[in-house]
C-alpha angles and dihedrals in degrees: 000000000000117000116234112255095207092235098104123090134208111284098204130044114281094230091056090047092053091047092050090051093046092239115154117194120226125233109290116265123251126223118266092209146002101324140079126253096233145017131180134202126177106327097337130094115199117199125194118237112292124211133214092266127149121185088357091300128110104246099187122034137171141059131301110241091027116053101346131072126220088254091054088049092051090050090052092048091051092051091048090050090052088053090053090056090048089052090049092050092050091050097044099036089228134036096223090083089070111097100177148327108268101180136009124193120187123190115195128194104228146160117251090256097052113111106164097093096132096056091049091051088049087074087073097032094052090053092052092046088051090052103037098030131244095277099063097063127186135216118243142197120193128183143160123240136186097243142353133205117290093359095294117164095212143020121200119203120189142189116196131192109232135194127223121293 
């Protein structure tokens, strides 16, 4: 099987793809401090870290390896990834400007003994593969941290390639 190079982009509009998959985006997140959720330059859209928040409330909290399972971590990463798409839509006005996910960073609140970082991050990666397709690929950095804002178990940070307005 050929490995994706990461150089391909989504062939159909992202809005149509989400509709076809039955994926509904949540309300876009709001900053927890003195920063903006998104910033673009050239053909890149940078999003701040997004949390597993629904209706402005943290829906999964805790630490992997302590009181959360890998499955709960995956669910949290997926919700945070959906919030990233919602923030992108708010910034761009329409999702169809997004060509692909370039880079995904996932921070995970863990115990020292926890070692299943990659499967937790797959909660976000698998959503993006489902949306953008397996041929587009994305780079990824995953790491464990002692704590995250408001008790969140994960933060998802994304960089998207975008087309012209």
